[in-house]
DOKOL-475383 format. One record per residue: residue number from 0; residue in three letters; chain; y, x, z of N, C-alpha, C, O in turn. Coordinates in Angstrom, 1 decimal, always signed. Layout:
+-----+------+-------+--------+--------+--------+--------+--------+--------+--------+--------+--------+--------+--------+--------+
!  nr ! rest ! kette !   n_c2 !   n_c1 !   n_c3 !  ca_c2 !  ca_c1 !  ca_c3 !   c_c2 !   c_c1 !   c_c3 !   o_c2 !   o_c1 !   o_c3 !
+-----+------+-------+--------+--------+--------+--------+--------+--------+--------+--------+--------+--------+--------+--------+
! NUM !  ala !     A !      Y !      X !      Z !      Y !      X !      Z !      Y !      X !      Z !      Y !      X !      Z !
...
+-----+------+-------+--------+--------+--------+--------+--------+--------+--------+--------+--------+--------+--------+--------+
//
This chain:
+-----+------+-------+--------+--------+--------+--------+--------+--------+--------+--------+--------+--------+--------+--------+
!  nr ! rest ! kette !   n_c2 !   n_c1 !   n_c3 !  ca_c2 !  ca_c1 !  ca_c3 !   c_c2 !   c_c1 !   c_c3 !   o_c2 !   o_c1 !   o_c3 !
+-----+------+-------+--------+--------+--------+--------+--------+--------+--------+--------+--------+--------+--------+--------+
!   0 !  unk !     A !  -10.3 !  +16.7 !   -2.8 !   -9.7 !  +16.0 !   -3.7 !   -9.5 !  +14.4 !   -3.2 !  -10.5 !  +14.0 !   -2.6 !
!   1 !  unk !     A !   -8.7 !  +13.9 !   -3.3 !   -7.8 !  +12.6 !   -2.7 !   -8.5 !  +11.4 !   -3.6 !   -8.9 !  +11.9 !   -4.7 !
!   2 !  unk !     A !   -8.7 !  +10.3 !   -3.6 !   -9.0 !   +9.3 !   -4.6 !   -8.2 !   +8.1 !   -4.6 !   -7.6 !   +7.8 !   -3.5 !
!   3 !  unk !     A !   -8.0 !   +7.4 !   -5.5 !   -7.5 !   +5.8 !   -5.3 !   -8.1 !   +5.1 !   -4.4 !   -9.3 !   +5.1 !   -4.6 !
!   4 !  unk !     A !   -7.8 !   +4.6 !   -3.7 !   -8.2 !   +3.4 !   -2.9 !   -8.9 !   +3.6 !   -1.4 !   -9.3 !   +2.8 !   -0.5 !
!   5 !  unk !     A !   -8.8 !   +5.1 !   -1.5 !   -9.3 !   +5.4 !   +0.0 !   -8.1 !   +5.4 !   +1.1 !   -6.9 !   +5.4 !   +0.7 !
!   6 !  unk !     A !   -8.5 !   +5.4 !   +2.5 !   -7.6 !   +4.6 !   +3.4 !   -7.6 !   +5.7 !   +4.4 !   -8.7 !   +6.2 !   +4.8 !
!   7 !  unk !     A !   -6.4 !   +6.2 !   +4.8 !   -6.3 !   +7.2 !   +5.6 !   -5.3 !   +6.8 !   +6.9 !   -4.3 !   +6.1 !   +6.8 !
!   8 !  unk !     A !   -5.5 !   +7.3 !   +7.9 !   -4.5 !   +7.2 !   +9.3 !   -3.3 !   +8.1 !   +8.8 !   -3.6 !   +9.2 !   +8.4 !
!   9 !  unk !     A !   -1.9 !   +7.8 !   +8.8 !   -0.9 !   +8.2 !   +8.6 !   +0.2 !   +8.2 !   +9.5 !   +0.4 !   +7.2 !  +10.2 !
!  10 !  unk !     A !   +1.0 !   +9.3 !   +9.6 !   +2.0 !   +8.9 !  +10.7 !   +3.1 !   +8.9 !  +10.0 !   +3.4 !  +10.1 !   +9.6 !
!  11 !  unk !     A !   +4.0 !   +7.9 !   +9.7 !   +5.2 !   +7.3 !   +8.6 !   +6.6 !   +8.2 !   +8.8 !   +7.6 !   +8.5 !   +8.1 !
!  12 !  unk !     A !   +6.1 !   +8.4 !  +10.0 !   +8.0 !   +9.0 !  +10.2 !   +8.3 !  +10.0 !   +9.5 !   +7.5 !  +10.6 !   +8.9 !
!  13 !  unk !     A !   +9.7 !  +10.2 !   +9.5 !  +10.8 !   +9.3 !   +9.7 !  +11.0 !   +8.1 !   +8.6 !  +10.7 !   +8.1 !   +7.4 !
!  14 !  unk !     A !  +11.8 !   +6.9 !   +9.6 !  +11.9 !   +6.0 !   +8.8 !  +13.3 !   +5.5 !   +8.8 !  +14.1 !   +5.7 !   +9.7 !
!  15 !  unk !     A !  +13.5 !   +4.9 !   +8.0 !  +15.1 !   +4.0 !   +8.3 !  +15.0 !   +2.1 !   +8.6 !  +14.0 !   +1.5 !   +8.3 !
!  16 !  unk !     A !  +15.9 !   +1.8 !   +9.0 !  +15.7 !   +0.3 !   +8.7 !  +14.9 !   -0.1 !   +9.0 !  +14.6 !   +0.1 !  +10.2 !
!  17 !  unk !     A !  +14.0 !   -1.2 !   +8.0 !  +13.2 !   -2.6 !   +7.9 !  +11.9 !   -1.6 !   +7.7 !  +10.9 !   -2.2 !   +8.1 !
!  18 !  unk !     A !  +11.7 !   -0.1 !   +7.2 !  +10.5 !   +0.6 !   +6.8 !   +9.6 !   +0.5 !   +8.0 !  +10.0 !   +0.5 !   +9.1 !
!  19 !  unk !     A !   +8.3 !   +0.6 !   +7.6 !   +6.9 !   +0.4 !   +8.5 !   +7.0 !   +2.1 !   +8.9 !   +7.0 !   +3.1 !   +8.2 !
!  20 !  unk !     A !   +7.1 !   +1.9 !  +10.4 !   +6.9 !   +3.4 !  +10.8 !   +5.4 !   +3.2 !  +11.9 !   +4.6 !   +2.3 !  +12.0 !
!  21 !  unk !     A !   +5.6 !   +4.5 !  +12.6 !   +4.5 !   +4.7 !  +13.1 !   +3.6 !   +5.0 !  +12.6 !   +3.6 !   +5.2 !  +11.4 !
!  22 !  unk !     A !   +2.0 !   +5.3 !  +13.4 !   +0.9 !   +5.8 !  +12.8 !   +0.3 !   +4.6 !  +12.6 !   +0.3 !   +3.8 !  +13.5 !
!  23 !  unk !     A !   -0.2 !   +4.5 !  +11.3 !   -1.1 !   +3.2 !  +11.0 !   -2.2 !   +3.9 !   +9.8 !   -2.3 !   +5.0 !   +9.5 !
!  24 !  unk !     A !   -2.9 !   +2.8 !   +9.3 !   -3.9 !   +3.2 !   +8.2 !   -3.0 !   +2.6 !   +6.6 !   -2.8 !   +1.4 !   +6.3 !
!  25 !  unk !     A !   -2.7 !   +3.8 !   +5.7 !   -2.6 !   +3.4 !   +4.6 !   -3.7 !   +3.3 !   +3.3 !   -4.8 !   +3.8 !   +3.5 !
!  26 !  unk !     A !   -3.4 !   +2.7 !   +2.0 !   -4.3 !   +3.0 !   +1.2 !   -3.6 !   +3.6 !   +0.3 !   -2.5 !   +3.3 !   +0.0 !
!  27 !  unk !     A !   -4.3 !   +4.6 !   -0.3 !   -3.6 !   +5.3 !   -1.7 !   -3.7 !   +4.7 !   -2.9 !   -4.8 !   +4.6 !   -3.5 !
!  28 !  unk !     A !   -2.6 !   +4.3 !   -3.4 !   -2.7 !   +3.9 !   -4.4 !   -2.2 !   +4.6 !   -6.3 !   -2.3 !   +4.2 !   -7.4 !
!  29 !  unk !     A !   -1.9 !   +5.7 !   -5.7 !   -1.7 !   +6.2 !   -6.9 !   -3.2 !   +6.6 !   -8.0 !   -4.3 !   +6.8 !   -7.5 !
!  30 !  unk !     A !   -3.0 !   +6.6 !   -9.0 !   -3.7 !   +6.4 !  -10.0 !   -4.6 !   +8.3 !  -10.2 !   -4.0 !   +9.3 !  -10.0 !
!  31 !  unk !     A !   -5.9 !   +8.2 !  -10.6 !   -6.5 !   +9.9 !  -10.5 !   -5.4 !  +10.8 !  -11.4 !   -4.8 !  +11.8 !  -11.0 !
!  32 !  unk !     A !   -5.3 !  +10.4 !  -12.4 !   -4.7 !  +11.1 !  -13.1 !   -3.1 !  +12.0 !  -12.5 !   -2.8 !  +13.2 !  -12.8 !
!  33 !  unk !     A !   -2.4 !  +11.1 !  -11.6 !   -1.3 !  +11.8 !  -11.1 !   -1.9 !  +12.2 !   -9.9 !   -1.3 !  +13.2 !   -9.4 !
!  34 !  unk !     A !   -3.0 !  +11.6 !   -9.1 !   -3.9 !  +12.8 !   -8.0 !   -4.0 !  +13.8 !   -8.4 !   -3.5 !  +14.7 !   -7.8 !
!  35 !  unk !     A !   -4.8 !  +14.1 !   -9.7 !   -4.9 !  +15.4 !   -9.9 !   -4.0 !  +16.2 !  -10.6 !   -4.5 !  +17.1 !  -11.1 !
!  36 !  unk !     A !   -2.9 !  +16.1 !  -10.7 !   -1.5 !  +16.6 !  -11.5 !   -0.6 !  +16.7 !  -10.6 !   +0.2 !  +17.5 !  -10.9 !
!  37 !  unk !     A !   -0.3 !  +16.2 !   -9.4 !   +1.2 !  +16.5 !   -8.6 !   +0.4 !  +16.4 !   -7.2 !   -0.6 !  +15.8 !   -6.9 !
!  38 !  unk !     A !   +1.4 !  +17.3 !   -6.3 !   +1.2 !  +17.2 !   -5.1 !   +1.6 !  +16.1 !   -4.0 !   +1.3 !  +16.1 !   -2.8 !
!  39 !  unk !     A !   +2.2 !  +15.1 !   -4.9 !   +2.3 !  +13.7 !   -4.2 !   +1.4 !  +12.8 !   -4.5 !   +0.9 !  +12.9 !   -5.6 !
!  40 !  unk !     A !   +1.1 !  +11.9 !   -3.9 !   +0.6 !  +10.4 !   -4.0 !   +1.3 !   +9.1 !   -3.2 !   +2.0 !   +9.2 !   -2.2 !
!  41 !  unk !     A !   +0.9 !   +8.1 !   -3.8 !   +1.7 !   +6.6 !   -3.9 !   +0.3 !   +6.2 !   -2.8 !   -0.9 !   +6.2 !   -2.8 !
!  42 !  unk !     A !   +1.5 !   +5.6 !   -1.8 !   +0.7 !   +5.1 !   -0.5 !   +1.3 !   +3.8 !   +0.1 !   +2.5 !   +3.8 !   +0.2 !
!  43 !  unk !     A !   +0.5 !   +2.8 !   +0.4 !   +1.0 !   +1.3 !   +1.0 !   +0.3 !   +1.5 !   +2.3 !   -0.8 !   +2.0 !   +2.6 !
!  44 !  unk !     A !   +1.3 !   +0.9 !   +3.2 !   +0.8 !   +1.3 !   +4.5 !   +0.3 !   -0.1 !   +4.7 !   +0.8 !   -1.1 !   +4.1 !
!  45 !  unk !     A !   -0.7 !   -0.2 !   +5.6 !   -1.5 !   -1.9 !   +6.0 !   -0.9 !   -2.3 !   +7.8 !   -0.5 !   -1.6 !   +8.6 !
!  46 !  unk !     A !   -0.9 !   -3.5 !   +7.7 !   -0.5 !   -4.1 !   +8.6 !   -1.5 !   -5.1 !   +9.1 !   -2.4 !   -5.5 !   +8.4 !
!  47 !  unk !     A !   -1.3 !   -5.3 !  +10.5 !   -2.1 !   -6.6 !  +11.0 !   -1.1 !   -7.5 !  +10.9 !   -1.7 !   -8.5 !  +10.5 !
!  48 !  unk !     A !   +0.1 !   -7.8 !  +11.0 !   +0.7 !   -9.1 !  +10.9 !   +0.9 !   -9.6 !   +9.2 !   +1.5 !   -9.4 !   +8.2 !
!  49 !  unk !     A !   -0.3 !  -10.8 !   +9.9 !   -0.5 !  -12.1 !   +8.2 !   +0.8 !  -12.2 !   +7.9 !   +1.6 !  -12.4 !   +8.8 !
!  50 !  unk !     A !   +1.1 !  -11.9 !   +6.8 !   +2.1 !  -12.5 !   +6.6 !   +2.2 !  -13.3 !   +4.7 !   +1.9 !  -12.6 !   +3.8 !
!  51 !  unk !     A !   +2.6 !  -14.8 !   +4.5 !   +2.5 !  -15.6 !   +3.3 !   +3.3 !  -14.7 !   +2.5 !   +4.4 !  -15.3 !   +2.5 !
!  52 !  unk !     A !   +3.4 !  -13.5 !   +1.7 !   +4.4 !  -12.9 !   +1.0 !   +3.5 !  -13.0 !   -0.1 !   +2.3 !  -13.2 !   +0.2 !
!  53 !  unk !     A !   +4.0 !  -12.9 !   -1.5 !   +3.4 !  -12.3 !   -2.6 !   +3.0 !  -10.8 !   -2.6 !   +2.1 !  -10.2 !   -3.2 !
!  54 !  unk !     A !   +4.0 !  -10.4 !   -1.8 !   +3.4 !   -8.5 !   -2.2 !   +2.5 !   -8.3 !   -0.8 !   +2.1 !   -7.1 !   -0.5 !
!  55 !  unk !     A !   +2.1 !   -9.2 !   -0.2 !   +1.1 !   -8.5 !   +0.8 !   -0.4 !   -9.6 !   +0.5 !   -0.6 !  -10.8 !   +0.2 !
!  56 !  unk !     A !   -1.4 !   -8.3 !   +0.7 !   -2.6 !   -8.5 !   +0.3 !   -3.5 !   -8.3 !   +1.1 !   -3.6 !   -7.2 !   +1.6 !
!  57 !  unk !     A !   -4.3 !   -9.4 !   +1.5 !   -5.2 !   -9.0 !   +2.6 !   -6.4 !   -8.3 !   +2.5 !   -7.0 !   -8.6 !   +1.5 !
!  58 !  unk !     A !   -6.8 !   -7.4 !   +3.3 !   -7.8 !   -6.9 !   +3.4 !   -8.5 !   -6.9 !   +4.6 !   -8.0 !   -7.6 !   +5.5 !
!  59 !  unk !     A !   -9.8 !   -6.0 !   +5.0 !  -10.4 !   -5.9 !   +6.3 !  -10.6 !   -4.1 !   +6.2 !  -10.9 !   -3.3 !   +5.3 !
!  60 !  unk !     A !  -10.5 !   -3.8 !   +7.1 !  -10.6 !   -2.0 !   +7.3 !  -11.4 !   -2.0 !   +8.5 !  -10.9 !   -2.6 !   +9.5 !
!  61 !  unk !     A !  -12.5 !   -1.3 !   +8.9 !  -12.9 !   -1.2 !  +10.1 !  -13.3 !   -2.3 !  +10.7 !  -13.6 !   -2.5 !  +11.8 !
!  62 !  unk !     A !  -13.2 !   -3.1 !   +9.8 !  -13.9 !   -4.6 !  +10.6 !  -12.3 !   -5.4 !  +11.4 !  -12.4 !   -6.5 !  +11.8 !
!  63 !  unk !     A !  -11.3 !   -4.9 !  +11.4 !  -10.2 !   -5.3 !  +11.3 !   -9.5 !   -6.3 !  +10.3 !   -9.4 !   -6.0 !   +9.1 !
!  64 !  unk !     A !   -9.1 !   -7.0 !  +10.6 !   -8.2 !   -8.1 !   +9.5 !   -6.7 !   -7.8 !   +9.2 !   -6.0 !   -8.2 !  +10.1 !
!  65 !  unk !     A !   -5.9 !   -7.3 !   +8.3 !   -5.0 !   -7.1 !   +8.2 !   -4.0 !   -6.9 !   +6.3 !   -4.9 !   -6.8 !   +5.6 !
!  66 !  unk !     A !   -3.4 !   -6.9 !   +6.0 !   -2.8 !   -6.9 !   +4.4 !   -2.1 !   -5.0 !   +4.3 !   -1.9 !   -4.1 !   +5.1 !
!  67 !  unk !     A !   -2.0 !   -5.1 !   +3.1 !   -1.6 !   -4.2 !   +2.2 !   -0.3 !   -4.3 !   +2.1 !   +0.0 !   -5.3 !   +1.4 !
!  68 !  unk !     A !   +0.8 !   -3.8 !   +2.5 !   +2.4 !   -4.3 !   +2.8 !   +2.3 !   -3.4 !   +1.1 !   +2.1 !   -2.2 !   +1.0 !
!  69 !  unk !     A !   +2.6 !   -4.2 !   +0.0 !   +3.3 !   -3.6 !   -1.3 !   +4.4 !   -3.1 !   -1.4 !   +4.7 !   -2.1 !   -2.0 !
!  70 !  unk !     A !   +5.1 !   -4.1 !   -0.4 !   +6.8 !   -3.9 !   -0.4 !   +7.3 !   -2.5 !   -0.1 !   +8.5 !   -2.2 !   -0.2 !
!  71 !  unk !     A !   +6.3 !   -1.6 !   +0.5 !   +6.5 !   -0.6 !   +1.2 !   +6.1 !   +0.4 !   +0.5 !   +6.0 !   +1.5 !   +1.1 !
!  72 !  unk !     A !   +5.9 !   +0.4 !   -0.2 !   +5.5 !   +1.5 !   -1.0 !   +6.3 !   +2.9 !   -0.8 !   +7.6 !   +3.0 !   -0.9 !
!  73 !  unk !     A !   +5.4 !   +3.9 !   -0.5 !   +5.8 !   +5.4 !   -0.2 !   +5.4 !   +6.4 !   -1.1 !   +4.2 !   +6.4 !   -1.3 !
!  74 !  unk !     A !   +6.2 !   +7.3 !   -1.6 !   +5.4 !   +8.5 !   -2.1 !   +5.5 !  +10.1 !   -0.9 !   +6.5 !  +10.7 !   -0.4 !
!  75 !  unk !     A !   +4.2 !  +10.1 !   -0.7 !   +4.1 !  +11.4 !   +0.2 !   +3.3 !  +12.6 !   -0.2 !   +2.5 !  +12.6 !   -1.1 !
!  76 !  unk !     A !   +3.7 !  +13.8 !   +0.5 !   +2.9 !  +15.0 !   +0.2 !   +1.8 !  +14.6 !   +0.2 !   +1.6 !  +13.7 !   +1.0 !
!  77 !  unk !     A !   +0.9 !  +15.1 !   -0.5 !   -0.8 !  +15.1 !   +0.1 !   -1.2 !  +15.7 !   +1.5 !   -2.0 !  +15.3 !   +2.3 !
!  78 !  unk !     A !   -0.6 !  +16.7 !   +1.6 !   -0.4 !  +17.2 !   +3.0 !   -0.8 !  +16.8 !   +4.4 !   -1.3 !  +17.4 !   +5.4 !
!  79 !  unk !     A !   -0.1 !  +15.2 !   +3.9 !   +0.0 !  +14.6 !   +5.1 !   -1.5 !  +13.6 !   +5.2 !   -1.6 !  +12.8 !   +6.1 !
!  80 !  unk !     A !   -2.6 !  +14.0 !   +4.1 !   -3.8 !  +13.0 !   +4.2 !   -4.6 !  +13.8 !   +5.0 !   -5.3 !  +14.7 !   +4.5 !
!  81 !  unk !     A !   -4.6 !  +13.7 !   +5.8 !   -5.6 !  +14.4 !   +6.7 !   -7.2 !  +13.4 !   +7.5 !   -8.3 !  +14.0 !   +7.6 !
!  82 !  unk !     A !   -7.0 !  +12.1 !   +7.8 !   -7.7 !  +11.5 !   +8.8 !   -8.5 !  +10.2 !   +7.9 !   -8.3 !   +9.0 !   +8.2 !
!  83 !  unk !     A !   -9.3 !  +10.5 !   +6.8 !   -9.7 !   +9.7 !   +5.8 !  -10.7 !   +8.1 !   +7.0 !  -11.8 !   +8.2 !   +7.5 !
!  84 !  unk !     A !  -10.0 !   +7.1 !   +7.0 !  -11.2 !   +6.0 !   +7.1 !  -11.9 !   +5.3 !   +6.4 !  -12.8 !   +4.7 !   +7.0 !
!  85 !  unk !     A !  -11.8 !   +5.1 !   +5.4 !  -12.6 !   +4.7 !   +4.1 !  -12.1 !   +4.4 !   +3.2 !  -10.9 !   +4.5 !   +3.0 !
!  86 !  unk !     A !  -13.1 !   +3.8 !   +2.3 !  -12.4 !   +3.5 !   +0.7 !  -12.9 !   +1.8 !   +0.7 !  -13.9 !   +1.2 !   +1.1 !
!  87 !  unk !     A !  -11.6 !   +1.3 !   -0.1 !  -11.5 !   -0.1 !   +0.2 !  -12.9 !   -0.5 !   -1.2 !  -12.9 !   +0.4 !   -2.0 !
!  88 !  unk !     A !  -13.6 !   -1.3 !   -1.3 !  -14.7 !   -1.6 !   -2.0 !  -13.9 !   -2.3 !   -3.5 !  -12.8 !   -2.6 !   -3.5 !
!  89 !  unk !     A !  -14.6 !   -2.4 !   -4.2 !  -14.0 !   -2.9 !   -5.9 !  -13.3 !   -4.6 !   -5.6 !  -12.3 !   -4.8 !   -6.3 !
!  90 !  unk !     A !  -13.7 !   -5.5 !   -4.9 !  -13.2 !   -6.8 !   -5.1 !  -12.1 !   -6.4 !   -4.1 !  -11.1 !   -6.7 !   -4.8 !
!  91 !  unk !     A !  -11.7 !   -6.0 !   -3.1 !  -10.6 !   -5.7 !   -2.7 !   -9.5 !   -4.8 !   -3.6 !   -8.3 !   -5.1 !   -3.8 !
!  92 !  unk !     A !  -10.0 !   -4.0 !   -4.0 !   -9.1 !   -3.3 !   -4.9 !   -8.4 !   -3.9 !   -6.0 !   -7.3 !   -3.4 !   -6.4 !
!  93 !  unk !     A !   -9.0 !   -5.0 !   -6.6 !   -8.6 !   -5.5 !   -7.8 !   -7.0 !   -6.5 !   -7.4 !   -6.1 !   -6.7 !   -8.2 !
!  94 !  unk !     A !   -7.1 !   -7.3 !   -5.8 !   -6.3 !   -7.5 !   -5.3 !   -4.8 !   -6.8 !   -5.3 !   -3.8 !   -7.5 !   -5.6 !
!  95 !  unk !     A !   -4.8 !   -5.6 !   -5.0 !   -3.5 !   -4.9 !   -4.9 !   -3.2 !   -4.5 !   -6.5 !   -2.0 !   -4.3 !   -6.8 !
!  96 !  unk !     A !   -4.2 !   -4.3 !   -7.4 !   -3.6 !   -3.9 !   -8.5 !   -3.0 !   -5.3 !   -9.0 !   -1.8 !   -5.3 !   -9.2 !
!  97 !  unk !     A !   -3.9 !   -6.7 !   -9.3 !   -3.4 !   -7.6 !   -9.4 !   -2.1 !   -7.9 !   -9.1 !   -1.5 !   -8.4 !  -10.0 !
!  98 !  unk !     A !   -1.4 !   -7.8 !   -7.9 !   -0.4 !   -8.2 !   -7.3 !   +0.6 !   -6.9 !   -8.1 !   +1.3 !   -7.3 !   -9.0 !
!  99 !  unk !     A !   +0.7 !   -5.7 !   -7.8 !   +1.3 !   -4.8 !   -8.5 !   +1.4 !   -5.0 !   -9.8 !   +2.6 !   -5.0 !  -10.1 !
! 100 !  unk !     A !   +0.7 !   -5.3 !  -10.8 !   +0.6 !   -5.9 !  -12.3 !   +1.6 !   -6.9 !  -12.2 !   +2.8 !   -6.7 !  -12.7 !
! 101 !  unk !     A !   +1.3 !   -8.0 !  -11.6 !   +2.3 !   -9.4 !  -11.5 !   +3.7 !   -8.9 !  -11.1 !   +4.5 !   -8.7 !  -11.9 !
! 102 !  unk !     A !   +3.8 !   -8.6 !  -10.3 !   +5.4 !   -8.0 !   -9.1 !   +6.1 !   -7.1 !  -10.4 !   +7.3 !   -7.4 !  -10.7 !
! 103 !  unk !     A !   +5.4 !   -6.1 !  -11.2 !   +6.0 !   -5.6 !  -12.2 !   +6.0 !   -6.0 !  -13.7 !   +6.2 !   -5.2 !  -14.7 !
! 104 !  unk !     A !   +5.9 !   -7.0 !  -13.9 !   +5.7 !   -7.8 !  -15.3 !   +6.8 !   -8.0 !  -15.9 !   +7.7 !   -8.5 !  -15.1 !
! 105 !  unk !     A !   +7.2 !   -7.8 !  -17.4 !   +8.5 !   -8.2 !  -17.8 !   +9.1 !   -9.3 !  -17.8 !  +10.2 !   -9.5 !  -18.1 !
! 106 !  unk !     A !   +8.2 !  -10.4 !  -17.3 !   +8.1 !  -12.0 !  -17.3 !   +9.0 !  -11.9 !  -15.6 !  +10.0 !  -12.7 !  -15.4 !
! 107 !  unk !     A !   +8.6 !  -11.2 !  -14.8 !   +9.1 !  -11.1 !  -13.5 !  +10.1 !  -10.2 !  -12.8 !  +10.4 !  -10.2 !  -11.6 !
! 108 !  unk !     A !  +10.6 !   -9.3 !  -13.9 !  +11.6 !   -8.3 !  -13.5 !  +13.2 !   -9.0 !  -13.7 !  +13.7 !   -9.6 !  -14.6 !
! 109 !  unk !     A !  +13.7 !   -8.8 !  -12.4 !  +14.9 !   -9.5 !  -12.1 !  +14.8 !  -10.9 !  -11.3 !  +15.8 !  -11.5 !  -10.9 !
! 110 !  unk !     A !  +13.5 !  -11.4 !  -11.2 !  +13.4 !  -12.5 !  -10.6 !  +13.0 !  -12.3 !   -9.2 !  +12.4 !  -11.3 !   -8.9 !
! 111 !  unk !     A !  +13.3 !  -13.0 !   -8.4 !  +12.6 !  -13.1 !   -6.7 !  +11.2 !  -13.7 !   -7.0 !  +10.8 !  -14.6 !   -7.7 !
! 112 !  unk !     A !  +10.3 !  -12.5 !   -6.1 !   +8.8 !  -13.0 !   -6.2 !   +8.5 !  -14.1 !   -5.1 !   +7.6 !  -13.9 !   -4.3 !
! 113 !  unk !     A !   +9.1 !  -15.0 !   -5.0 !   +8.8 !  -16.3 !   -4.0 !   +9.0 !  -16.8 !   -2.8 !   +8.7 !  -17.8 !   -2.3 !
! 114 !  unk !     A !   +9.9 !  -15.3 !   -2.3 !   +9.9 !  -14.9 !   -0.9 !  +11.2 !  -15.8 !   -0.6 !  +12.1 !  -15.6 !   -1.4 !
! 115 !  unk !     A !  +11.4 !  -16.7 !   +0.3 !  +12.8 !  -17.5 !   +0.5 !  +13.5 !  -16.7 !   +1.8 !  +13.0 !  -16.4 !   +2.8 !
! 116 !  unk !     A !  +14.5 !  -16.5 !   +1.4 !  +15.7 !  -15.5 !   +2.0 !  +16.2 !  -16.6 !   +2.9 !  +16.0 !  -17.7 !   +2.4 !
! 117 !  unk !     A !  +16.6 !  -16.6 !   +3.9 !  +17.6 !  -17.5 !   +4.9 !  +19.1 !  -16.9 !   +4.6 !  +19.4 !  -15.7 !   +4.4 !
! 118 !  unk !     A !  +19.6 !  -17.5 !   +4.7 !  +21.7 !  -17.4 !   +4.8 !  +22.1 !  -18.3 !   +3.4 !  +23.3 !  -18.4 !   +3.1 !
+-----+------+-------+--------+--------+--------+--------+--------+--------+--------+--------+--------+--------+--------+--------+
//
């Protein structure tokens, strides 16, 4: 059985455009009820590129600093979850939760999340 906030090494291919690809650690974000009921789960890839984006949450996995890329959420089949690395601790877990809640709140719907775009 898979659990929320476990970290797995996954191959994210195939991808298109600006989507994060290649094999990399990903954190499982879908809640227990979804994990127990469906064959798909929600994951967010981890990246070693540190950015000051509101959708990026800093974490340390296997003693390496990185970020959870919450702007790159994916739904994948559980069959792809095979190389479990670790489970994020409670303090770290609260950061992605807060970020997801902030980004999805009614107050923020339809508004940019503080990312300044060139153009």
